N, C-alpha and C positions, 0 to 999 in steps of 0.2 A: 235068577238076578245078583248082580253082584249090590250089595246094601250101600256101599260106600262109593261115592263114585272118583275121589284117590286113590282108588287099589282096585278100580273098575279096567276095562278093556278099552273102553272110551276114554277115557283120562291117556294111556299111553296111545291111544289113535290121532291125539288133536296135532292138528296138522297145520305147517305156516301156511299164510294168504298167499307165497308163490310158488305153491304145491298145488292148492286148489284150484287157482287160475292159470292152468293151463291146457289148448286145446293138444289133444291128442295127435301125432303126426297124422294117419290113416283119416283124421277128419280135417288136420291142416290139406293134405293133400283135395280133399276135397273143394277146398276154398271156404270151410266152416272158421268163422273169427272169431274172436273172444269174445266180443257182442253178442254174437250169432249163438255162443256156445250156453252165454247167462242166459238168452230168451230161451232158448229151450228149455232148459231146467227146470225156469220160472212158469214155462208156458203148462211144462208137467205136473211141477207142483198142483198149480190149479186143476189139472186135469186129477188129478190125486183127492184135492179135496173135493170135487162134481161128486164123485165116482164115491168117495168116501159119506156123500149127502145120502146115497139111496141106499145104501148098501147098510148104513145106518151103524157107521161105526162111533167110538170116543174122538175129540179133538189129539190127545193121545197117541189113535195108533195110527193117525192121520201123520202124524207128528214125526214118528218115527218111520213110516215108510217116507217120508221125505229126506230122512238123513240118509236110510238106505239109498236112493237113489244118488242122491250128491256123495255118496262115499264112494257107490261102484264108478261115480263119472270121473273119480281122482284117480285110478286103476285102468280104466279101461275104455275104448273110443268109443262115439257112439256109431260109425259107421258098423263093428261090430258087432255092438249093443243097442238094439233099434229101441229108442225112448220112448215111441208107442205102446211097446210089450215091457219094457222094464218097468212102467210109474206102476198098470197097475198089479203086477206080479209083486212089486215093492208094498203093495197093500196089501194084498195076500197073504205076504210073508210077517209084513208085520202085524196082520191078526192073529195070526196064530203065536207067536213071542208075546203079545200083551194081550194072551188068553183070550182074545175076544174073534175067536175060528171064524169069516166068514168063509162059505164056498165058494168053490173057483167057477163049479158053473152059473152062480149067481152073477160073479165079476163079469163074465164071458157074456149074459144075457144084458146086464146094462153097460159094459161096452160097447156091444153091438147097438143096443137101445138109444143111445147119447151120439154114436157117428156115424152118418151116412158111408163117410169116404171107406171103400173096399181096404183100405191099408190098415182096418182099425178089427176088419174081421178075424179074429183070433179065438181060437177053442181051448174048452180045457186042457189037451195036451203042451199046446204052446206055453203056456203059463206056467206048465209043471216042470216042464224041461227048462224054463228060464231059470224058476225058482231055483234049480242045480245050479245052475250056470251063476244066478246074483250070489247061493250061496261061499260057493269058491271065492269068487271077489270078492266077498266081504271076510274071508279065511272063518268063515263058521263065527266072526263077532257079531254076537245080536243084540247086545245090550247097548241102550241106549238113555243117558238121562237126560232129560228136558226140565226147563226154567221155570216151569208151574210149579211143582211145589213149593221149589224152592220161593218166587215170588209170593203167593200166598203164604210163608213166614215174613217174608221182608214187609208186607204193606203190615202184618199183626205188629211186628216188630216196632212198626215204625210210628204205630200208632192210626192210621189210615184211615178213615170210617167214609171217607168221600166215597158215593159210590160210581161218582161219575170218573173220577183218577181213576178206581180200581179197574174199569170196564175199561179205561182206554191202556192203561199198563197191560193188563190180559192181550186188547187188539194188536199191541204194538208187539208182543211177544208172538202173535201167532201170522204177523208177517216178517219176523225175523225168515220165517221158513222160505220165503221167496230168495232168500241170500242164505251163503254157505257158513252164516255164523258160527250156527249149530257145530261144524266140522272145526271149528279155531280157536272158539273161546269154552271157556267153565262154564257148565247155564247159571250158576248164579251171578256172574260179569253181565251177563247176555239178562238176566233179573233185573241187577241193577240200571241199566242203564238203559234199558223201555221205561223205571220208575223215574229214574232220572228224569227224563224227557215227558214225561207223566207229568211230573212234577213243575215242570216251566210250564206248560199249557195249562196247568189248571192253576196254576199261581200258588203253590203250596211248600212255602218254605221247611226244607227237609235235613238244612246242610247240616244243622248241627247236627242231624241225625246220620249223615253220611261219614262228619269227622270223628263221631267215636267209633262205627264200624273198622274204621284204619284200612280202610281197603286203597286199592291203587283207584285213586280216583282218575289220570290219566285216562287207563285200562278202558275203565269205564265211560266216559268222555266220548274216548277216541270209536269206541262201537257206537256209542250215540250219534259220532257223526256220520257211520256206515248208515245206521238206520234211514235218517234225514237224507242222505247224499241218495240214498234208494228211494225215496218218497218224489225226491226234488227231478229224477233221472228217468221212474219207470210206474209213473203214474197209471198209464194205461199200457196196453202190451197190445200193439197191430197185431191182426190177423195176417194182415198182409204181409207184416216183415216174418211170423212165425214160418208163414207158408214158404215164403222164396227161401230161409234156414234150411227147412225141412225138405226143400226141392234140391238142394246140393247132397244132401245125405242121400238122396236119390235112391232109396228101398226099393225093394221088388213088395207087388202088390202080393 
């Protein structure tokens, strides 16, 4: 793994929001809207999180898996790459990349246990075949930097000992993976945005500390607004809406 974000493939592959928020033509042809595209990615993020709890992997593995999944869909359509198979396969690949390997048969077992729907009846060979397709879609670039380590360092640097603010900041970072922020912004800016929101909510005045950092506060505030807009618009994901979106993709069982 690259030790420096600025020299990593992750930095080289940061994308403009306009590139991320694009529904592929094959999906458009099936009637998938941008809203439904985002909804499916959010739903599959939740599925990765739930599956990870059963196979007992660290949050970092979950974050890497979600980053892989979201990156795949900047390059491939959901019509070609079934999200219901891509999501667990990304978790499988991330577990290996983060040296916390989960066996494919264990994933298959819990996928079937968690989903009664026949459309989730995947076997080990399906995971292994999709793994190769995902590796190709990612151009074999598996390095992902996350805001977690930076957040810990920044909280310490700011002299934050308030457990409530620390927990809120971490929770906010976790929720950013329900969006595409990891594909667009450097991890340190995401960490700062989460700290900024937490400081406002917990009424901690760290304005002077932010000024001393000499970071682009417009960028930090813009990311903060994206996060707050997400909470405003996506408090809950309706199962009905998710099912309606998947029905348009109409995969064969």
